[in-house]
TIRO-2110 file (N, C-alpha, C; in Angstrom, 1 decimal):
// TIRO-2110
41.6, 70.8, -136.9, N, 1, A
41.1, 72.1, -136.3, CA, 1, A
40.4, 71.8, -135.0, C, 1, A
40.5, 72.7, -134.1, N, 2, A
39.8, 72.5, -132.8, CA, 2, A
38.8, 73.7, -132.6, C, 2, A
37.6, 73.3, -132.1, N, 3, A
36.6, 74.2, -131.8, CA, 3, A
36.0, 73.9, -130.4, C, 3, A
35.7, 75.0, -129.7, N, 4, A
35.1, 74.8, -128.4, CA, 4, A
33.7, 74.3, -128.5, C, 4, A
33.4, 73.2, -127.7, N, 5, A
32.1, 72.6, -127.6, CA, 5, A
31.5, 72.8, -126.2, C, 5, A
30.3, 73.4, -126.2, N, 6, A
29.6, 73.6, -124.9, CA, 6, A
28.6, 72.4, -124.8, C, 6, A
28.6, 71.7, -123.7, N, 7, A
27.6, 70.6, -123.5, CA, 7, A
26.8, 70.9, -122.2, C, 7, A
25.5, 70.8, -122.4, N, 8, A
24.6, 71.0, -121.2, CA, 8, A
23.6, 69.9, -121.2, C, 8, A
23.2, 69.5, -120.1, N, 9, A
22.1, 68.5, -120.0, CA, 9, A
20.8, 69.2, -119.8, C, 9, A
19.8, 68.9, -120.7, N, 10, A
18.5, 69.6, -120.6, CA, 10, A
17.6, 69.0, -119.5, C, 10, A
16.4, 69.5, -119.4, N, 11, A
15.5, 69.1, -118.4, CA, 11, A
15.0, 67.6, -118.6, C, 11, A
15.2, 67.1, -119.8, N, 12, A
14.8, 65.7, -120.0, CA, 12, A
16.0, 64.7, -119.9, C, 12, A
17.1, 65.3, -119.6, N, 13, A
18.3, 64.4, -119.4, CA, 13, A
19.1, 64.2, -120.7, C, 13, A
18.7, 64.9, -121.7, N, 14, A
19.5, 64.8, -123.0, CA, 14, A
20.6, 65.8, -123.0, C, 14, A
21.8, 65.3, -123.5, N, 15, A
23.0, 66.2, -123.6, CA, 15, A
22.9, 66.9, -124.9, C, 15, A
23.0, 68.3, -124.8, N, 16, A
23.0, 69.1, -126.0, CA, 16, A
24.3, 69.7, -126.1, C, 16, A
24.9, 69.6, -127.3, N, 17, A
26.2, 70.1, -127.6, CA, 17, A
26.1, 71.2, -128.7, C, 17, A
26.8, 72.3, -128.4, N, 18, A
26.8, 73.4, -129.3, CA, 18, A
28.2, 74.0, -129.5, C, 18, A
28.5, 74.5, -130.7, N, 19, A
29.8, 75.0, -131.1, CA, 19, A
29.6, 76.5, -131.3, C, 19, A
29.9, 77.4, -130.3, N, 20, A
29.7, 78.8, -130.4, CA, 20, A
30.3, 79.5, -131.6, C, 20, A
31.4, 79.0, -132.1, N, 21, A
32.1, 79.6, -133.2, CA, 21, A
31.3, 79.3, -134.6, C, 21, A
30.4, 78.3, -134.5, N, 22, A
29.7, 77.9, -135.7, CA, 22, A
28.2, 78.1, -135.5, C, 22, A
27.7, 79.3, -135.8, N, 23, A
26.3, 79.5, -135.5, CA, 23, A
25.3, 78.5, -136.0, C, 23, A
24.5, 77.9, -135.2, N, 24, A
23.5, 76.9, -135.6, CA, 24, A
24.0, 75.5, -135.6, C, 24, A
25.3, 75.3, -135.2, N, 25, A
25.9, 74.0, -135.2, CA, 25, A
25.6, 73.4, -133.8, C, 25, A
24.5, 72.6, -133.7, N, 26, A
24.1, 72.0, -132.5, CA, 26, A
23.7, 70.6, -132.7, C, 26, A
24.0, 69.7, -131.7, N, 27, A
23.6, 68.3, -131.8, CA, 27, A
23.3, 67.9, -130.4, C, 27, A
22.9, 66.6, -130.3, N, 28, A
22.5, 66.1, -128.9, CA, 28, A
22.8, 64.6, -128.9, C, 28, A
22.7, 64.0, -127.7, N, 29, A
22.8, 62.6, -127.5, CA, 29, A
22.3, 62.2, -126.1, C, 29, A
22.1, 60.9, -125.9, N, 30, A
21.6, 60.4, -124.7, CA, 30, A
22.7, 60.4, -123.6, C, 30, A
24.0, 60.5, -124.0, N, 31, A
25.1, 60.5, -123.1, CA, 31, A
26.0, 61.6, -123.6, C, 31, A
27.0, 62.0, -122.7, N, 32, A
28.0, 63.0, -123.1, CA, 32, A
28.8, 62.5, -124.3, C, 32, A
29.2, 61.3, -124.2, N, 33, A
30.0, 60.7, -125.3, CA, 33, A
29.2, 60.7, -126.6, C, 33, A
27.9, 60.3, -126.6, N, 34, A
27.1, 60.3, -127.8, CA, 34, A
27.0, 61.7, -128.4, C, 34, A
26.8, 62.7, -127.5, N, 35, A
26.6, 64.1, -127.9, CA, 35, A
27.9, 64.6, -128.5, C, 35, A
29.1, 64.2, -128.0, N, 36, A
30.4, 64.6, -128.5, CA, 36, A
30.6, 64.0, -129.9, C, 36, A
30.2, 62.7, -130.0, N, 37, A
30.4, 62.0, -131.3, CA, 37, A
29.5, 62.7, -132.4, C, 37, A
28.3, 63.0, -132.0, N, 38, A
27.3, 63.7, -132.9, CA, 38, A
27.7, 65.1, -133.3, C, 38, A
28.3, 65.8, -132.3, N, 39, A
28.7, 67.2, -132.7, CA, 39, A
29.9, 67.2, -133.5, C, 39, A
30.8, 66.2, -133.3, N, 40, A
31.9, 66.1, -134.2, CA, 40, A
31.5, 65.9, -135.7, C, 40, A
30.5, 65.0, -135.9, N, 41, A
30.0, 64.8, -137.2, CA, 41, A
29.4, 66.1, -137.7, C, 41, A
28.6, 66.8, -136.9, N, 42, A
27.9, 68.0, -137.3, CA, 42, A
28.9, 69.1, -137.7, C, 42, A
30.0, 69.2, -137.0, N, 43, A
31.0, 70.2, -137.3, CA, 43, A
31.7, 69.9, -138.6, C, 43, A
31.9, 68.6, -138.9, N, 44, A
32.5, 68.2, -140.1, CA, 44, A
31.6, 68.6, -141.3, C, 44, A
30.3, 68.3, -141.2, N, 45, A
29.4, 68.6, -142.3, CA, 45, A
29.2, 70.1, -142.4, C, 45, A
29.2, 70.8, -141.3, N, 46, A
29.1, 72.3, -141.3, CA, 46, A
30.3, 72.9, -142.1, C, 46, A
31.5, 72.4, -141.8, N, 47, A
32.7, 73.0, -142.4, CA, 47, A
32.7, 72.6, -143.9, C, 47, A
32.3, 71.4, -144.3, N, 48, A
32.2, 71.0, -145.7, CA, 48, A
31.2, 72.0, -146.4, C, 48, A
30.1, 72.3, -145.8, N, 49, A
29.1, 73.2, -146.4, CA, 49, A
29.7, 74.6, -146.6, C, 49, A
30.4, 75.1, -145.6, N, 50, A
31.0, 76.4, -145.7, CA, 50, A
32.0, 76.4, -146.9, C, 50, A
32.8, 75.4, -147.0, N, 51, A
33.8, 75.3, -148.1, CA, 51, A
33.1, 75.2, -149.5, C, 51, A
32.0, 74.4, -149.5, N, 52, A
31.3, 74.2, -150.8, CA, 52, A
30.7, 75.5, -151.3, C, 52, A
30.3, 76.4, -150.3, N, 53, A
29.7, 77.6, -150.7, CA, 53, A
30.7, 78.8, -150.7, C, 53, A
32.0, 78.5, -150.6, N, 54, A
33.0, 79.5, -150.6, CA, 54, A
32.8, 80.5, -149.5, C, 54, A
32.2, 80.1, -148.4, N, 55, A
32.1, 80.9, -147.2, CA, 55, A
33.4, 80.8, -146.3, C, 55, A
33.7, 81.8, -145.6, N, 56, A
34.9, 81.8, -144.7, CA, 56, A
34.7, 80.7, -143.6, C, 56, A
35.8, 80.0, -143.3, N, 57, A
35.8, 79.0, -142.2, CA, 57, A
36.4, 79.7, -141.0, C, 57, A
35.6, 79.7, -139.9, N, 58, A
36.1, 80.3, -138.7, CA, 58, A
37.4, 79.7, -138.2, C, 58, A
38.4, 80.4, -137.8, N, 59, A
39.7, 79.8, -137.4, CA, 59, A
39.5, 79.0, -136.1, C, 59, A
40.4, 78.0, -136.0, N, 60, A
40.3, 77.1, -134.8, CA, 60, A
40.7, 78.0, -133.5, C, 60, A
40.3, 77.4, -132.4, N, 61, A
40.6, 78.2, -131.1, CA, 61, A
41.9, 77.7, -130.5, C, 61, A
42.4, 78.5, -129.7, N, 62, A
43.6, 78.2, -128.9, CA, 62, A
43.2, 78.7, -127.5, C, 62, A
43.2, 77.9, -126.5, N, 63, A
42.8, 78.3, -125.2, CA, 63, A
43.5, 77.5, -124.1, C, 63, A
43.5, 78.1, -123.0, N, 64, A
44.1, 77.4, -121.8, CA, 64, A
43.1, 77.4, -120.8, C, 64, A
43.2, 76.4, -119.9, N, 65, A
42.3, 76.2, -118.8, CA, 65, A
43.1, 76.5, -117.5, C, 65, A
42.6, 77.3, -116.7, N, 66, A
43.3, 77.6, -115.5, CA, 66, A
42.4, 77.2, -114.3, C, 66, A
43.1, 76.9, -113.2, N, 67, A
42.3, 76.6, -112.0, CA, 67, A
42.5, 77.7, -111.0, C, 67, A
41.4, 78.2, -110.4, N, 68, A
41.5, 79.3, -109.4, CA, 68, A
41.1, 78.7, -108.1, C, 68, A
42.0, 78.8, -107.1, N, 69, A
41.7, 78.3, -105.8, CA, 69, A
41.0, 79.3, -104.9, C, 69, A
END
């Protein structure tokens, strides 16, 4: 499954990763790579929790990226 991950660097230089489709699913890291690894683990745990509680799992996303000149 694929989910959109938004990554922003905060005022302290920490990279914060958030998954908009999964409310409250947020992680961070000292680098973008670390933040991505951490959010991937957070998403996995989040989805396991949804399944364990018989809550609906949000569908994966399908998106395209376009370039505007």
